[in-house]
N, C-alpha and C positions, 0 to 999 in steps of 0.2 A: 113670081107667084104671090109674094107677100111684099108689102111696102115697108114693113118693120117687124122685128121679132124681139120679144123680151121674155125673161124668165126670172123666177125667184128660186134661188138655191137648187138649180137643176142638177140632176144626176148627169154630169157632163162627160164622163168617160166610163160607162158601166162595164164595157168589155174588159177594162183593166182594173176593176175593183172587185173585192171579195163579195160585196153585195150583188153586183151585176152578175157574177159567175153563178150565184145561187138563184137570182130572180129571173134573169133572162130566159133560161130554159122553162121556168114555170109559166111565164107569160107568153113566150113566143115558140116554145117547143124545143126539144133537145137538139134537133138537127138543123136549126135555123141559121141564117146568116145574120148574126146580131150586129154586124158592123153598120148595117143600114139604119140602126136605131141608136147610134152612138154619136153624139154631137161633135166630139173631138175628132173622131175618125172621118166624119162627113166634112168637117171644116178642112182637115188636111187634104182630103180627096177632091172636094168640089168648091169649097168656100161657100159663100152665101151672097146673094144679090142684094139683100136688104140689110140696113143697119141694125145692130144688135144692142140691147141693154140687158145686162145681167147683174143681179144683186145676190150676194151671199153674205151671211153674217160671220164675223170673225170668231164668234163663240158657238157656231153651229155644231151641235153634237154629232152631226154626220159628215163633217168637213172632210175627213179622210176618205170617205166613200164617194162624196160628190165629185172630187177631183176638179174643182174649179180652175186650179192652176194649169192643168193639162189643156183645158179648153182655151184659157188665156194665152198660153204658149202657141197653140195652133192658130189662134186669131192673129197674134203678132207675126208669126211666120208668113201668113197669108196676106198680111197688111190689110186685113178686113176692117171695114168701118165698124167700130164697136166701142162700147163703154162697159167695162167690167169693174164693178165696185164691190169692195170688201167692206161691209158696214160694221164699224167697230162696236162691239158689245152686244150684237144681236145674235139670236140663236135661230132655230128652225121652227118658229112659232107663228101663229096667226098675227101676233103683235108685230112681228117683223114684216110680214106682208102688208098689213094695214098701214104701217109707218111709211112705206115707200110706194104704195099703190098710186097715189096722185102723180108721182114722178113718171111712172110707167104709162099712165093714161095721157099725160102731157107729151111724152115721147112719141106715142103712137099718133096722137092728134097732129103733132108737128110734122111727122113724116107723111101722114095722109094728105095734108094740105100743102106740102112742099112742091 
């Protein structure tokens, strides 16, 4: 379906985070199957046909809620083609995104023309 997928500081495992337990019912309804909206669970269950690029800052104030490590572990178990980068000193800001946007655009362009 996709040639490539990338994300900046994604909420990687909301089903297993305090934030997700509060927000998923608000966004998707109290009785929903939230696993279909959890990247870590989807990676464990199905994997992904496209290469991934994920960036998260080491100083992200939401690091405990994002659960990047859980997704990285699921990626490794699946042997999924992916690059997960923990960017030293960056937080959850526009500066973080703007600092690495060119990398993401180049990643997608490379995959598009591969």
